[in-house]
N, C-alpha and C positions, 0 to 999 in steps of 0.2 A: 328156213330159206336166207339165201344172201348173205349180207356181211352183216358180223355184232356189231352192236353199238351201245353203247353205257349213255343212261339218263339218270340224273339225282332228281326227278321231281314225277310223279305217278299218271304220266300220260306211256302207257307204250303200246295205242290202238296200231291196228294196222295201216299205215301210209301216214302217222302223223308226224314222224322223223323228217316226212319230204323226201321221202327215198321208198316209195313202192314196196322195195324187196328186202328192207331191212329187216332183224331179227334183234329186238330193241329191250334190252335189259336193267332193271331199277336197278341201284345202287345207291348206297351211300355217297357223299360227299367226299370220302375219304379212300373208297376203291374207287371213284372216279379219277381221282390227282394219282392213286396208283399207276394206273393205266395208263393214263397219261405219258405217265414218266418213263413207264417200263414196255410199252407197248404190247402189254398181254394182261388179264382178268388176273389177277392176282391180292391176298390179303396184305394187307395197305402192312398191316404188321409186319409183315417178312422185309419192306423196306432196310431195314439195318442190313441183312445180308445181300438185298442184290443191287442198294447204291450206298452203302453205310448212312444211311440217315435212320436218326433216334427217332421214333413215334412220339410228338409231339404230347404235352403234356397240360394240359388247361386249367384255368382255373377261373369259379366262375365268383361273380363279384356277390358281396356281399346282400348289397341293395341295387335293386337299376335304378338308373338316372334315367327322368324323361324329360327333352326337352319343350318346353310351352309355349319360347316365344314365336312359335307362328301362326299357333291356334287363335281363333277367332268365334267369340261367342257369337250365338246367332243373332237374329235383330229378332229385334218385337213383331209380335204377330200382324199388327195392323202396318208399321213397316214393310216388312218382309211380304205383304201381298201389293205391295206397289211396285216390287222391284220386279225387273223385267228380266225373265229365263231365257238365256242369250245360248242359241244352237250353232254350232260349226256347219258345216256344210256339208258334211256326211248327216249329220243326226238327224233322224225323220220322226213323224210320230207314229207311233203303234195301230196300222193298220184296224179302219173294223175289221169284226165279224159278224156275220150275221148270225141270225139264230138258226139250231139244227130246223131243215124239214123234217113234215111228220111223213115225208115216203124220202128214203135214199134207193134210189138205183142211179149205181156207176162201177167203173172200170176195175178191176183189180192192174193201177200199174208197178207195183212191187211186189213178188212174195221172196222172204228172207227166210233164215234156220232159225236155230237157236241162238241165242246170247249177246244177239244183234246191241252195239254199245251207241249209246246219245252220241258221242263222239264218231260214228259210222254216220250216224242221222244229220248230225248238223257239224261240221269240222272244224277245229280250229287248225290252229298253224298261221303261218305268218300271213298268207292270201286270205284267208278269211277272217283273221280277228277284227283289222281295220274295220269291218262293216258291220260289227255288234250291233252299234246304235242305228245301223240300216238295215228293215228287216227285208224288203224287197232284195238287195243288192247280194245281203247273207242268202237269200234264198235260194242262189244260182249255185250255190258249193252244196245243196240238202243232200243225201245219198253218194251222192260222187263219188266214194270213195268203194258203194255198190255198184253203184250203176249211173255212168256220167251222164246218161240221157234223162235223166229220172227228171230234173229241173223244167227242160223242154217240153214232155210229155204230159208233164204236172199243168204246164202253165196252156196246153194244148187242149185239155178234158174242158171245158167248160163247165160241165154239170157236174163239177169235183170228180174223187176218186176216191177210192182203199187201197191199203193196204194188207197185206197177210202178215204173220210173222210166228214162231215157233215159240220155247220157250223162252222165259226171261229179258219179253222184250223189253230194250231201253235200258242195258246194266249202264251201270257204270257212271261217270259224272251227271251231277243233277241238275245238267243246264236246260234254263226255260226254252230257249232258241231250237230245243231237240222238238218242240211239242210247235212254237210260232213259225216255223219256217214252215214246216209243213203243211199247217194252216194256211198259212197267207196262198199256198197254192193250189189249195184245194182239198187236204185231204179230211176227211169228212167223219171218216171209222177206221177203226184199223183193229181185226179179227187175231188173237192169236191163243196159241196155247195158253202161257200164261205171261204177266207183266212183272218187271220189277217195281216195287211199290214207290219212287219218288218219280220216274217218268211218268207212272199208272196215274198218280196226280196231278201231273204238270199237261198229258193228256186233258183231263176234266179241267183244269183252271181255261183252257184254250180254246173250249166248246169240241174237242173230236171226244168221239164215242168209244171205250177201250169195252171190247168183246170178246168174253173169252169161248171155247171152242166145250160143247157140252162131249165130247167126242173127241178129242184128241187127233186121232187119225183121220178126220174129216181136214186136218188141214193139207194134207196131201193131194187131194182132191180137187184143189181149188191152182188154176195156172193163169198167169200173167194173162190179162186179155180177156180173161171172163169179167161179164157183167153182172153183180149181185143186186139184190133189191130185198132192202128192210122196208116192211107196208106198219104203218100205224103207232111207228116210235113215239108219240105223242100221251097214246092211252099203254099199248106195253113197257115202257121203261119206268112209269109212277109204280105200276101194280109189281113190278120185281120179276113178271112171271119170261119165262123162257122166252126168247125171240127166235123164228124163225126167216133164215138165211134163203133166198131162193137163188142159186146160180141159172138163171133164164139162156146162158151161153150151152149149158151141158143137163139143162131141165132134171137138174138135183137140188134137193134140199138140204140143210145144216141147220143143227139146233145149238144156238149161242147163249150166253147171260153173260150178266153185270154184277159186281159188286157194289155199285153206287148207293149211297146212302139216299135219302129223300130232298135235301140241302143240292149234292151231287147232281141230283134230275136234272134240278130247278136249273142249273151253274150250265149243264149241256145241253138243256134244252133254247136258253138264253145265247147260246153261243158260244159261253166260258163266262169265270165271274167278273171280268171287269164289263161286261155289258150288261150285265145282269143285274148288278150296282150301278151301271149307267143310269139304265132304266128304273130305278129306285126300288129293286127289289131285294 
C-alpha cells in the first residue's frame, strides 16, 4: 500500500515512518545508500555497473580505542545521597497505580486482532518521543495508530476499562511504555488469545491483568462497548483456577485463565511490582 520507503533501523510498524500509507522496507545501510543514489532498490554491488562506483573495501582495526576523558567515576554513596536530582520541565514522576480490585466491571474500549505490536500500543516517532518521561502526556498517543479516540474514551471511563485482543498480543519492541500508558489511562485487564512474552511480563509489572481465553473462539463474541465483569479476583487468582468472565451486555460467560506465578499474582494484586515493593512486599 502506498509508496515504498527504505529504513536502516528495525522499525517498520504501520504508520511509524510518519506517513500512514507508506510501505516501509528494512534494509542495510549499503542498500539504502545505493537506492538513494540510483532512485531504485538495487543490490549495492551493482553500483559499479550503474554508476561506475567500486564497492568499498573496509578493514577493521586490530584494537578498538575507547576515549575515557569524559568519563567520571560515581560519587561515594553518602555524597551521592546529598545530590539533588534535577528534572527538566517535561520530566514527571511515575504515576501511583492502585491495587487490583477484587471485582472488575468495566467496558471493552478496544477489540483488536492478531499480532498487535507495542508500537501500535504506544507509538514512538518524532511526535511521541519527546514525552517518554511524561507519562500523562505520552498517554495521549496510546493506541492512536488503531483508534485515534481511544485516549479520550479511556480518560472518560472512570471505573477503568478492558482491552480484548487476538493472538500474539504485544509483539515487537519490549518498550515498557506500552504497559505504562494504558495503565495510566485505566486499563485493568487484557483478554487475548495469546500474548507476546515480554509484553505479557510488562503488563504484570505494571498491574494489568493478562488473561487468555480458554476457548479462542470466544474472542469473536466480544464487541467494543460490551461490559465485562470478573468477580472474586483475590481468591481466584492465587488458586490458579479458571476465571469466569460475565458479559453483562450480552448475558454470556467466557472461561479465561492466567499463567502467573505466585509472585506475579502478588505483583498484579498490588498494582504492579513498584507498588508491591514500595509497600514492603
